[in-house]
N, C-alpha and C positions, 0 to 999 in steps of 0.2 A: 865834263861834269856839269849837271844842271845847276842853274843859279836858283837860289832859294830866297824868297823875299819874306821878311818878317814884318808884321804890322806893329808899329809902336803905339797905335791908338788903343786906348783902353775902352771897354764898353762902358756906357753910362750906367750908373747904379739904378736899379729898379725903383720905381716909386712904391711906397709902402701900401699895403692893402689894410684898410681899417675896417674891422668887422663891427657892425652895429647891432645891438640887441642879440637876438638868437640867430642871426644870419649864418654864422659859421656852423652852428649845430643843425640848422635847417638844411644847409648844403650837405653836411655829412650824413643826413638821413636820406638823401637822394640816392638812386642807383649809381653804381660806379661809372657807368657811361655818361651820365649827366654830370657827375663830378669832374670827369676828364674834360668835357667840353667847356664847362664853366671855368675850370682851372686854366685851360689854355686861353680862353677869352680874357681872363684876369691878367695872365702873363702878358698878352699882347697889349692890354691897356697899360700895364706897368711900364712897358717899353715906349708908350706913346702911340701905339697903333690901335687898330679896331678889328675885332673878329668880323668875318664876312656876314655872319648871321645877326650881328648886333644892329639894333635900330634905335634911332632917337625917339624919345618919348614926346608925344604931342597930344594935346587935348582935342578930343573930337568936338566938332561944332554941333553935332546932333546926336541924339540917343540918350541913354540913361546917364544922369549926372553922377559924378563921383561923390560918395558920401562925404559930408563935411569933416567927420572925424578922421577919415583917410587923408584928406587934403591937409588937415592940421598936422597930422603925423609926418607927412612928407615935408611940409614946411619946417617943422621942428628939426627933423633930421638934416635938412639942408642947412639950417642955421648952425647946427652943431658941427657939420662938416666944414662950413666956411670958417668958423671960429678955430677949429682944429688946424685948418690949412694956414690961417694967419699966424697961429702959434708956431707951426713948422717953419714958415718963412722967416719969422723973427729969431729963430735959433741961430 
């Protein structure tokens, strides 16, 4: 009779996905194939991993400058996310 091993380790809970602004509606407006790839990438991120096609954002040293209102929006969303993360940690 074969021996069966059972794992007593429980998987870690997934990190939550927080949708900002119209991001969820925007994703739902995309073709299903795009939704599948983004969904899988988000799942990997929730587990602490990274999708092979994901790339870190970095500022170009030359070329067209990012408009100030876009940078302000990114900074505001980053502050919001940091505050939200601080709230989650404090719970």
